[in-house]
FILO-340891 format. One record per residue: residue number from 1; residue in three letters; x, z negated, y of N, C-alpha, C in turn. Coordinates in Angstrom, 3 decimals. Atoms other than C-alpha are relative to their C-alpha. Example, Ala and Ser with C-alpha at 12.3 -4.5 7.8 and 13.67 -1.06 7.14 Angstrom:
2
[node 1,Ala,[0.890,0.000,-1.190],[12.300,-7.800,-4.500],[0.900,0.000,1.200]]
[node 2,Ser,[-0.820,0.060,-1.190],[13.670,-7.140,-1.060],[-0.770,-0.730,1.090]]
This chain:
193
[node 1,Met,[-0.241,-1.433,0.191],[-23.701,-82.620,26.620],[1.070,0.144,-1.049]]
[node 2,Arg,[-0.983,-0.248,1.044],[-21.881,-81.268,23.575],[1.220,0.790,0.617]]
[node 3,Lys,[-1.161,-0.685,-0.499],[-18.293,-80.162,24.254],[0.831,0.533,-1.110]]
[node 4,Leu,[-0.872,-0.597,0.929],[-15.824,-77.970,22.453],[1.276,-0.831,-0.160]]
[node 5,Asp,[-1.195,0.744,0.248],[-12.508,-79.243,21.108],[0.876,-0.124,1.217]]
[node 6,Asn,[-0.837,-0.007,-1.186],[-10.763,-78.303,24.352],[-0.653,-0.698,1.228]]
[node 7,Gly,[0.689,0.716,-1.101],[-13.309,-80.270,26.469],[-0.940,0.876,0.793]]
[node 8,Thr,[0.885,-0.875,-0.664],[-15.151,-77.162,27.695],[-1.440,-0.313,-0.403]]
[node 9,Pro,[1.365,0.196,0.405],[-18.955,-77.677,27.854],[-0.475,1.102,-0.899]]
[node 10,Phe,[0.570,-0.965,0.947],[-20.827,-75.953,25.046],[-1.336,0.479,0.500]]
[node 11,Phe,[1.197,-0.617,-0.443],[-23.502,-73.584,26.231],[-0.502,1.000,-1.061]]
[node 12,Pro,[0.408,-0.842,1.104],[-25.472,-72.048,23.299],[-0.602,1.318,0.418]]
[node 13,Glu,[0.627,-1.241,-0.345],[-26.924,-69.240,25.401],[0.888,1.259,-0.316]]
[node 14,His,[-0.880,-1.135,0.343],[-23.870,-67.013,24.426],[-0.313,0.438,-1.397]]
[node 15,Lys,[0.252,-0.355,1.419],[-25.143,-66.938,20.858],[-0.929,1.216,-0.149]]
[node 16,Ile,[0.830,-1.133,0.286],[-26.900,-64.035,19.222],[-1.462,-0.499,-0.011]]
[node 17,Ala,[1.307,0.572,-0.135],[-30.461,-64.821,20.337],[-0.905,0.995,0.753]]
[node 18,Pro,[0.910,-0.919,-0.752],[-33.591,-63.012,21.585],[-0.097,-0.426,1.463]]
[node 19,Ile,[0.171,0.235,-1.446],[-34.266,-62.773,25.289],[-1.499,-0.199,0.192]]
[node 20,Gly,[1.367,0.245,-0.299],[-37.511,-64.153,26.638],[-0.411,-1.406,-0.091]]
[node 21,Lys,[0.521,1.356,0.028],[-39.700,-67.207,26.789],[-0.443,-0.354,-1.421]]
[node 22,Leu,[0.397,0.523,1.332],[-40.169,-69.300,23.641],[-1.475,-0.453,0.101]]
[node 23,Val,[1.410,0.354,-0.021],[-43.896,-69.594,22.914],[-0.381,-0.438,-1.415]]
[node 24,Pro,[0.404,0.420,1.340],[-45.671,-71.340,19.975],[-0.515,1.129,-0.815]]
[node 25,His,[0.460,-1.024,0.959],[-46.315,-69.262,16.916],[-1.499,-0.179,-0.170]]
[node 26,Glu,[1.455,0.096,0.109],[-50.032,-68.457,16.687],[-0.566,0.490,-1.349]]
[node 27,Ala,[0.424,-0.546,1.308],[-50.165,-66.941,13.222],[0.294,-1.078,-1.103]]
[node 28,Pro,[-0.248,0.944,1.107],[-50.323,-68.856,9.940],[1.494,0.180,-0.472]]
[node 29,Pro,[-1.347,-0.106,0.421],[-46.874,-69.688,8.553],[0.172,0.963,-1.202]]
[node 30,Val,[-0.329,-0.835,1.169],[-45.187,-67.343,6.092],[0.397,-1.007,-1.086]]
[node 31,Met,[-0.223,0.877,1.145],[-45.281,-69.155,2.766],[0.699,0.719,-1.156]]
[node 32,Pro,[-0.635,-0.605,1.213],[-43.085,-68.502,-0.311],[-1.075,0.165,-1.029]]
[node 33,Met,[0.946,-0.293,1.022],[-45.099,-66.864,-3.021],[0.657,-0.055,-1.427]]
[node 34,Ala,[-0.693,-0.055,1.271],[-42.455,-66.556,-5.735],[1.547,-0.129,0.299]]
[node 35,Lys,[-1.475,-0.025,-0.114],[-38.706,-67.152,-6.333],[0.461,1.190,-0.770]]
[node 36,Ile,[-0.605,-1.163,0.641],[-36.765,-64.001,-7.151],[1.470,-0.215,-0.102]]
[node 37,Tyr,[-1.460,0.291,0.239],[-33.378,-64.441,-8.724],[0.758,1.285,-0.093]]
[node 38,Pro,[-0.787,-1.270,0.050],[-30.594,-61.882,-8.463],[0.177,0.509,-1.410]]
[node 39,Asp,[-0.397,-0.624,1.276],[-30.038,-59.432,-11.321],[1.472,0.005,-0.137]]
[node 40,Glu,[-1.423,-0.126,0.054],[-26.426,-59.129,-10.394],[0.637,-0.393,1.327]]
[node 41,Val,[-0.827,0.273,-1.198],[-23.769,-60.393,-7.982],[1.406,0.515,-0.309]]
[node 42,Tyr,[-1.289,-0.641,0.292],[-20.563,-58.333,-7.719],[0.832,0.112,1.255]]
[node 43,Ser,[-0.915,-0.113,-1.178],[-17.527,-57.955,-5.482],[0.107,1.387,0.494]]
[node 44,Leu,[-0.332,-1.289,-0.674],[-17.080,-55.151,-3.010],[1.412,0.060,0.504]]
[node 45,Gly,[-1.389,0.123,-0.475],[-13.534,-56.292,-2.277],[0.037,-0.563,1.379]]
[node 46,Asp,[-0.240,0.570,-1.382],[-12.091,-57.878,0.855],[-0.960,-1.110,0.354]]
[node 47,Gly,[0.873,1.157,-0.272],[-14.287,-60.970,0.560],[-1.484,0.352,0.160]]
[node 48,Arg,[1.472,-0.348,-0.083],[-17.649,-59.068,0.411],[-0.583,-0.084,-1.408]]
[node 49,Trp,[0.727,0.114,1.213],[-20.177,-59.780,-2.225],[-1.371,0.576,0.084]]
[node 50,Met,[1.354,-0.653,-0.007],[-23.280,-57.719,-3.085],[-0.916,-0.762,-0.977]]
[node 51,Ile,[1.007,0.701,0.834],[-26.351,-59.493,-4.426],[-1.123,1.010,-0.187]]
[node 52,Asp,[1.040,-0.974,0.358],[-28.770,-57.165,-6.190],[-1.143,-0.780,-0.646]]
[node 53,Phe,[1.176,0.735,0.483],[-32.263,-58.627,-6.704],[-0.845,0.862,-0.991]]
[node 54,Gly,[0.654,-0.840,0.971],[-33.413,-55.601,-8.724],[-1.371,0.505,0.421]]
[node 55,Val,[1.306,-0.425,-0.472],[-36.637,-55.237,-6.719],[-0.036,-0.237,1.489]]
[node 56,Gly,[0.180,0.204,-1.460],[-37.529,-54.788,-3.025],[-1.081,-0.978,0.241]]
[node 57,Phe,[0.963,0.965,-0.394],[-39.440,-57.573,-1.368],[0.249,-0.457,1.440]]
[node 58,Ser,[-0.120,0.579,-1.308],[-39.954,-59.369,1.926],[0.178,-1.535,-0.172]]
[node 59,Gly,[-0.256,1.413,0.169],[-38.456,-62.825,2.201],[1.340,-0.445,0.607]]
[node 60,Val,[-1.328,0.496,-0.458],[-35.247,-64.780,2.723],[0.904,-0.280,-1.237]]
[node 61,Val,[-0.916,0.379,1.067],[-32.177,-65.444,0.652],[0.263,-1.476,0.158]]
[node 62,Arg,[-0.248,1.434,-0.013],[-31.847,-69.081,-0.215],[1.213,-0.256,-0.891]]
[node 63,Phe,[-1.228,0.382,0.729],[-28.384,-70.344,-1.195],[-0.159,-1.454,-0.442]]
[node 64,Glu,[0.288,1.316,0.516],[-29.272,-73.364,-3.337],[1.300,-0.915,0.102]]
[node 65,Asn,[-1.283,0.782,-0.023],[-25.567,-74.493,-3.480],[0.742,0.218,1.355]]
[node 66,Gly,[-0.647,-0.275,-1.233],[-24.821,-73.449,0.072],[0.931,1.268,-0.073]]
[node 67,Leu,[-0.906,-1.205,-0.023],[-22.222,-70.833,1.066],[1.444,-0.482,-0.156]]
[node 68,Pro,[-1.382,0.348,0.041],[-18.517,-70.882,0.241],[0.671,0.035,1.431]]
[node 69,Glu,[-0.711,-0.042,-1.297],[-16.013,-71.376,3.079],[0.420,1.451,0.295]]
[node 70,Pro,[-0.396,-1.381,-0.346],[-15.219,-68.148,4.959],[1.487,0.242,-0.027]]
[node 71,Ile,[-1.394,-0.454,-0.169],[-12.042,-66.200,4.912],[-0.010,0.988,1.169]]
[node 72,Ile,[-0.066,-0.899,-1.154],[-10.820,-64.055,7.819],[0.780,1.198,-0.432]]
[node 73,Pro,[-0.708,-1.186,0.420],[-10.037,-60.477,6.817],[0.782,0.634,1.180]]
[node 74,Asp,[-0.702,-0.681,-1.077],[-7.626,-58.243,8.754],[-0.951,0.758,0.886]]
[node 75,Lys,[1.073,-0.743,-0.719],[-10.632,-56.168,9.827],[-1.338,-0.228,-0.644]]
[node 76,Tyr,[1.278,0.199,0.536],[-14.253,-56.991,9.428],[-0.700,1.361,-0.376]]
[node 77,Pro,[0.670,-1.230,0.405],[-16.290,-54.359,7.533],[-1.178,0.311,0.988]]
[node 78,Arg,[1.081,-0.430,-0.871],[-19.003,-52.339,9.323],[-1.152,-0.961,-0.077]]
[node 79,Gly,[1.153,0.857,-0.072],[-21.814,-54.590,10.452],[0.270,-1.472,-0.127]]
[node 80,His,[-0.288,1.386,0.242],[-19.989,-57.855,9.798],[0.778,-0.679,1.115]]
[node 81,Ser,[-0.693,0.580,-1.045],[-18.179,-58.393,13.032],[-0.992,-0.775,0.964]]
[node 82,Val,[0.859,0.766,-0.938],[-19.540,-60.968,15.577],[0.839,-0.197,1.257]]
[node 83,Ser,[-0.812,0.071,-1.230],[-18.325,-60.699,19.166],[-0.451,-1.123,0.893]]
[node 84,Thr,[0.503,1.028,-0.890],[-20.261,-63.644,20.613],[0.423,-1.352,-0.323]]
[node 85,Leu,[-0.483,1.327,0.425],[-18.241,-66.477,19.177],[1.087,-0.571,0.936]]
[node 86,Tyr,[-1.116,0.650,-0.628],[-15.978,-69.035,20.799],[1.143,0.071,-0.975]]
[node 87,Pro,[-1.162,-0.070,0.897],[-12.412,-68.994,19.409],[0.001,-1.068,-1.092]]
[node 88,Asn,[-0.048,1.082,0.986],[-13.006,-72.250,17.541],[-1.197,0.033,-0.976]]
[node 89,Glu,[1.137,-0.109,0.892],[-15.985,-70.967,15.560],[0.344,0.948,-1.159]]
[node 90,Ser,[-0.146,-0.942,1.116],[-16.036,-69.362,12.092],[-1.414,0.361,-0.404]]
[node 91,Phe,[1.300,-0.459,0.349],[-18.875,-67.471,10.542],[-0.037,0.744,-1.351]]
[node 92,Ile,[0.314,-0.789,1.197],[-20.408,-65.788,7.466],[-1.211,0.825,0.384]]
[node 93,Thr,[1.160,-0.870,-0.240],[-22.727,-62.813,7.735],[-0.641,0.399,-1.321]]
[node 94,Val,[0.798,-0.504,1.169],[-25.489,-61.773,5.330],[-0.805,1.231,0.551]]
[node 95,Ile,[0.760,-1.220,-0.379],[-26.764,-58.142,5.754],[-0.982,0.311,-1.126]]
[node 96,His,[1.042,-0.309,1.023],[-30.036,-57.220,4.010],[-0.315,1.474,0.097]]
[node 97,Gly,[0.406,-1.394,-0.059],[-31.046,-53.730,3.023],[-0.741,0.405,-1.306]]
[node 98,Glu,[0.785,-0.471,1.077],[-33.240,-51.699,0.709],[0.674,0.922,-0.927]]
[node 99,Arg,[-0.666,-0.923,0.898],[-30.788,-49.216,-0.660],[1.484,0.043,0.390]]
[node 100,Leu,[-1.461,0.011,-0.166],[-27.030,-48.548,-0.979],[0.422,1.432,0.427]]
[node 101,Glu,[-0.619,-1.337,-0.367],[-24.877,-45.748,0.561],[0.554,0.598,-1.321]]
[node 102,Leu,[-0.480,-0.646,1.241],[-24.173,-43.281,-2.258],[1.503,0.118,-0.110]]
[node 103,Ser,[-1.424,-0.197,0.020],[-20.605,-42.731,-1.225],[0.879,-1.270,-0.082]]
[node 104,Thr,[-0.834,1.242,-0.091],[-19.450,-46.290,-0.574],[-0.491,-1.187,-0.786]]
[node 105,Gly,[0.598,1.119,0.665],[-21.834,-48.607,-2.359],[-0.399,-1.120,0.961]]
[node 106,Asp,[0.433,0.973,-1.038],[-22.393,-50.510,0.945],[-1.484,0.106,0.196]]
[node 107,Ile,[1.368,-0.073,-0.400],[-25.767,-51.359,2.198],[-0.267,1.069,1.008]]
[node 108,Asn,[0.349,-1.086,-0.949],[-27.430,-48.405,3.954],[-0.599,-0.692,1.228]]
[node 109,Leu,[0.492,0.691,-1.209],[-27.903,-49.614,7.555],[-0.909,0.997,0.782]]
[node 110,Pro,[0.906,-0.933,-0.656],[-31.028,-47.664,8.650],[-0.219,-0.438,1.463]]
[node 111,Leu,[0.300,0.276,-1.327],[-31.795,-47.376,12.285],[-1.445,-0.510,0.122]]
[node 112,Val,[1.314,0.611,-0.123],[-34.744,-49.599,13.271],[-0.604,0.505,1.313]]
[node 113,Ala,[0.657,-0.533,-1.155],[-37.123,-47.851,15.617],[-0.649,-1.076,0.852]]
[node 114,Gly,[0.783,0.964,-0.867],[-38.655,-49.662,18.606],[0.828,-1.171,0.486]]
[node 115,Met,[-0.836,1.169,-0.430],[-35.706,-52.043,19.228],[0.838,0.304,1.181]]
[node 116,Gly,[-0.763,-0.315,-1.214],[-34.729,-50.772,22.605],[0.522,1.428,0.088]]
[node 117,Leu,[-0.561,-1.345,-0.028],[-33.703,-47.294,21.639],[-1.102,0.997,0.501]]
[node 118,His,[1.062,-0.814,-0.572],[-37.145,-45.768,22.502],[-1.229,-0.831,0.077]]
[node 119,Asp,[1.203,0.773,-0.143],[-40.591,-46.874,23.475],[-0.966,0.142,-1.107]]
[node 120,Gly,[0.874,-0.176,1.165],[-42.173,-45.657,20.261],[-1.283,0.733,0.283]]
[node 121,Gly,[1.222,-0.723,-0.329],[-44.962,-43.880,22.150],[0.151,1.477,0.037]]
[node 122,Pro,[-0.090,-1.464,0.004],[-45.856,-40.251,22.571],[0.873,0.561,1.111]]
[node 123,Asn,[-0.893,-0.408,-1.074],[-43.809,-40.027,25.770],[1.395,-0.593,-0.251]]
[node 124,His,[-1.228,0.503,0.419],[-40.640,-40.900,23.921],[1.108,0.246,0.976]]
[node 125,Lys,[-1.117,-0.163,-0.911],[-37.713,-41.532,26.258],[1.222,-0.672,-0.663]]
[node 126,Ser,[-1.131,0.575,0.683],[-34.408,-41.981,24.517],[1.031,-0.550,0.932]]
[node 127,His,[-1.084,0.628,-0.776],[-31.658,-44.264,25.802],[1.219,0.035,-0.882]]
[node 128,Pro,[-1.206,0.086,0.772],[-28.023,-44.110,24.741],[0.135,-1.338,-0.676]]
[node 129,Ala,[-0.161,1.278,0.744],[-27.214,-46.727,22.104],[0.740,-1.019,0.765]]
[node 130,Gly,[-0.643,1.130,-0.708],[-26.275,-50.042,23.657],[-0.313,-0.028,1.478]]
[node 131,Asn,[0.288,-0.088,-1.429],[-27.569,-49.012,27.079],[-1.229,-0.781,0.453]]
[node 132,Ala,[1.296,0.602,-0.377],[-31.043,-50.573,26.915],[0.304,-1.469,0.438]]
[node 133,Glu,[-0.339,1.380,-0.381],[-29.396,-54.065,27.170],[0.496,-0.050,1.444]]
[node 134,Ala,[-0.560,-0.035,-1.377],[-27.549,-53.150,30.386],[-1.076,0.330,1.036]]
[node 135,Lys,[1.004,-0.333,-0.948],[-30.707,-51.751,31.936],[-1.224,-0.894,-0.003]]
[node 136,Gly,[1.025,1.006,-0.002],[-32.777,-54.828,31.276],[-1.097,0.262,-1.056]]
[node 137,Gly,[0.996,-0.249,1.041],[-34.571,-53.454,28.206],[0.125,-1.062,-1.078]]
[node 138,Val,[-0.048,0.919,1.118],[-34.898,-55.039,24.840],[1.489,-0.370,-0.295]]
[node 139,Cys,[-1.370,0.431,0.157],[-31.713,-57.073,24.194],[0.295,-0.082,-1.527]]
[node 140,Tyr,[-0.526,0.186,1.349],[-29.751,-56.795,20.921],[1.515,-0.027,0.116]]
[node 141,Pro,[-1.429,0.179,-0.118],[-26.149,-57.769,20.263],[0.770,1.318,-0.147]]
[node 142,Lys,[-0.832,-1.228,0.027],[-23.509,-55.074,20.815],[0.548,0.179,-1.460]]
[node 143,Asp,[-0.528,-0.060,1.383],[-22.247,-55.982,17.259],[-0.851,0.921,-0.823]]
[node 144,His,[0.868,-0.862,0.781],[-25.270,-54.187,15.881],[0.291,1.441,0.310]]
[node 145,Ile,[-0.339,-1.377,-0.409],[-24.410,-51.062,17.847],[1.341,0.405,-0.635]]
[node 146,Glu,[-1.341,-0.302,0.570],[-20.755,-51.202,16.742],[-0.138,0.147,-1.540]]
[node 147,Gly,[0.248,-0.157,1.432],[-22.037,-51.576,13.145],[-0.666,1.288,-0.376]]
[node 148,Gly,[0.608,-1.338,0.214],[-23.852,-48.241,13.539],[-1.485,-0.007,-0.043]]
[node 149,Ser,[1.471,0.090,-0.017],[-27.418,-49.485,13.687],[-0.457,-1.373,0.431]]
[node 150,Leu,[0.572,1.327,-0.156],[-29.715,-52.341,14.311],[-0.224,-0.466,-1.433]]
[node 151,Met,[-0.005,0.426,1.362],[-29.445,-54.468,11.228],[-0.915,-1.198,-0.300]]
[node 152,Gln,[0.631,1.193,0.517],[-31.292,-57.032,9.162],[1.188,-0.920,-0.329]]
[node 153,Arg,[-1.195,0.794,0.184],[-28.567,-59.613,9.549],[-0.209,-1.431,0.379]]
[node 154,Asp,[-0.021,1.435,-0.306],[-28.229,-63.363,9.414],[1.497,-0.375,0.193]]
[node 155,Val,[-1.401,0.473,-0.281],[-25.083,-65.028,10.888],[-0.033,-1.505,-0.073]]
[node 156,Tyr,[-0.146,1.428,0.163],[-24.141,-68.542,9.810],[1.289,-0.376,0.752]]
[node 157,Ile,[-1.136,0.327,-0.851],[-21.840,-70.102,12.449],[0.238,-1.502,-0.031]]
[node 158,Leu,[-0.392,1.421,-0.111],[-19.911,-73.395,12.404],[1.304,-0.071,0.758]]
[node 159,Gln,[-1.359,0.179,-0.689],[-17.129,-74.794,14.564],[1.039,-0.295,-1.038]]
[node 160,Lys,[-1.117,0.382,0.862],[-13.759,-74.983,12.961],[0.313,-1.425,0.226]]
[node 161,Asn,[-0.298,1.458,-0.152],[-12.564,-78.558,12.344],[-1.197,-0.811,0.426]]
[node 162,Arg,[1.264,0.698,-0.364],[-16.093,-79.815,12.459],[-0.517,-0.851,-1.164]]
[node 163,Glu,[0.700,0.714,1.011],[-18.310,-82.164,10.583],[-0.990,0.999,-0.646]]
[node 164,Gly,[0.862,-0.933,0.676],[-20.412,-80.361,8.005],[0.822,1.198,-0.521]]
[node 165,Ser,[-0.687,-1.144,0.613],[-19.563,-77.202,6.099],[-1.038,1.085,-0.322]]
[node 166,Phe,[0.863,-1.113,0.425],[-20.944,-73.893,5.004],[-0.710,-0.375,-1.282]]
[node 167,Ser,[0.715,0.403,1.212],[-21.905,-75.630,1.755],[-1.356,-0.617,0.344]]
[node 168,Glu,[1.249,0.559,-0.445],[-24.766,-77.144,3.763],[-0.993,1.120,0.421]]
[node 169,Ala,[0.888,-1.160,-0.468],[-26.134,-73.659,4.804],[-0.828,0.423,-1.195]]
[node 170,Arg,[0.938,-0.387,1.111],[-29.182,-72.867,2.680],[-0.703,1.248,0.261]]
[node 171,Gln,[0.761,-1.230,-0.285],[-31.260,-70.195,4.386],[-0.322,0.075,1.465]]
[node 172,Ser,[0.451,-0.241,-1.370],[-32.368,-68.683,7.643],[-1.487,-0.519,0.078]]
[node 173,His,[1.378,0.585,-0.119],[-35.501,-70.478,8.896],[-0.910,0.710,0.984]]
[node 174,Phe,[0.773,-0.592,-1.026],[-36.659,-68.180,11.662],[-0.236,1.477,-0.143]]
[node 175,Thr,[0.196,-1.396,0.245],[-36.874,-64.746,10.135],[-0.166,0.321,-1.432]]
[node 176,Thr,[0.070,-0.587,1.347],[-37.740,-62.761,7.097],[0.568,1.418,-0.021]]
[node 177,His,[-0.492,-1.295,0.138],[-36.317,-59.503,5.858],[-0.665,0.776,-1.135]]
[node 178,Ala,[0.442,-0.849,1.129],[-37.403,-56.543,3.673],[1.205,0.566,-0.613]]
[node 179,Phe,[-1.260,-0.394,0.625],[-34.647,-55.913,1.159],[-0.019,-0.090,-1.498]]
[node 180,Arg,[-0.344,0.190,1.466],[-33.422,-55.507,-2.409],[1.380,-0.557,-0.082]]
[node 181,Phe,[-1.471,0.373,0.073],[-29.676,-56.048,-1.635],[0.291,-0.882,1.182]]
[node 182,Ala,[-0.574,0.873,-1.019],[-27.900,-58.768,0.356],[1.514,0.038,-0.095]]
[node 183,Glu,[-1.452,-0.075,-0.013],[-24.243,-58.344,1.300],[0.564,-1.177,0.831]]
[node 184,Val,[-0.562,1.248,-0.630],[-22.346,-61.578,2.072],[1.466,0.286,0.347]]
[node 185,Cys,[-1.409,-0.233,-0.438],[-19.029,-61.381,4.044],[0.399,-1.232,0.893]]
[node 186,Cys,[-1.101,-0.242,0.862],[-16.475,-62.797,4.033],[0.429,-1.395,-0.600]]
[node 187,Thr,[-0.316,1.190,0.788],[-15.788,-65.420,1.365],[0.925,0.330,-1.194]]
[node 188,Ala,[-0.945,-0.255,1.115],[-13.083,-65.744,-1.365],[-0.739,0.002,-1.308]]
[node 189,Thr,[0.755,0.076,1.242],[-15.713,-66.579,-3.963],[-1.422,0.331,0.304]]
[node 190,Pro,[1.415,-0.438,-0.260],[-19.320,-65.353,-4.392],[-0.849,-1.283,0.193]]
[node 191,Pro,[0.934,1.122,-0.139],[-22.232,-67.646,-3.316],[-0.517,-0.276,-1.453]]
[node 192,Glu,[0.577,0.376,1.277],[-23.601,-69.568,-6.303],[-1.319,-0.679,0.255]]
[node 193,Gly,[1.298,0.683,-0.113],[-27.107,-70.814,-6.975],[-1.001,0.754,0.793]]
């Protein structure tokens, strides 16, 4: 059994993960059709970097050279906090979106319907945000609620003082996103490659 630095057993069930039984995928795999390179990468300040691909598409962001080491800001920006970590873990978040907020330039975090907030049917029954999880409904991390919506977000997590580094993080392997913009937080330098 894997243990933390202080000898406590490591139980991965505390991680941001879906609830339910894991079953084999029955659809054909999603295959890459093209590589799309960013038009622009620019700083939003406080260790946040915006990647603009210039076109909306469905896929994943691949960091050919990995991710830079994270920095810890005084306060994490909206959507970038992660409350399910052990104290000896560090993280980098990548939020995906199709458009930017006009006033701030941040990614617009639209509410995703059908993720526990309502049943999506004609007899719509609304639940207060964050309450579906407590009532045994669809589970989603409270970080998403605190961020103001349910997000298209990838979280790269590593133990501090560990073997390996964020430079080995290349891409998410278990999800795709629909996006034009990707916001990386929080690193001192932008991702390269």
